[in-house]
N, C-alpha and C positions, 0 to 999 in steps of 0.2 A: 504494499500500499504506500502511496506517495505521502510523504510527510507534508502537513501544512505549515506553511511559513507565516510569520506574522507580516503585517502589511509593509513594513520598512524593509525587511529582508527580502520579501517578494519583489518589491518594486525595483530595489537596488540590483538584484540578480537579473531581472528581466531587462533593465536598462543596459547593464554591462553586457548581456548576451548579445545585443545587437550594436554594440560599440557606440553607444550614445552618451553624450555628457549630460549633466543635469541641465545645462542651457539648452542643448538640443531638445531634451524631453519637455521642458517648459514651452518652448516655441511651438513644437509639434501638437502638444496637448492644448495649447492655448491658455495656459495658466502662467503665473509668475514664477520666476526662479525661487523666490523665498518660500513659495508653497511647496515646491519639489524638495527644497532642503529640509523643510519641517517635516514633510512626509518621511523622508529618509532618515531623519533624526528621531522619529517615533513620537512626534507631538500628539498628544491625547485628544485634543479638540480641534477638529478639521471639518470643513464643509464637505458633506457627503456627495453633493453633486460635483464638486471639483475632483474629489477623489476618483469618482467613476469616469469623469472626463479623461483622467490620466490613465486609468486601468483600461479603458476602452481601446487605447492604442495597442494593447496586448491581448485583446479579445477576452478580457475579464471585467467583473464588476463585483462590488461588495455584495456579500450575502451573509445571512445568520449561520453560524456554525454551532453545533452542539457543544456544551461544556464537557459532556461525557466523551465526545470524540477527542477533544483536546486533551483531557486527562489520560485517556487510554494511550494516546501517542506519547505523552510524557512518560508514562509507566514503561513503555517499550524502549525508550531511549536509554 
């Protein structure tokens, strides 16, 4: 089973996999560089519409994940 990453890990991994800088990602997603930096630093309060704007570039969107799923993955690690 694929391990679920937290948002900042996921975004950073996806961005680097396509050789994009934070500046490139901000421009392509139509958000500010500061927003991308805050995402990758794990800021806890972000606008969901903007998060989805960025994730859309990678074919993803935010969705609820069961606490039980996360707990079981942590136990396997």
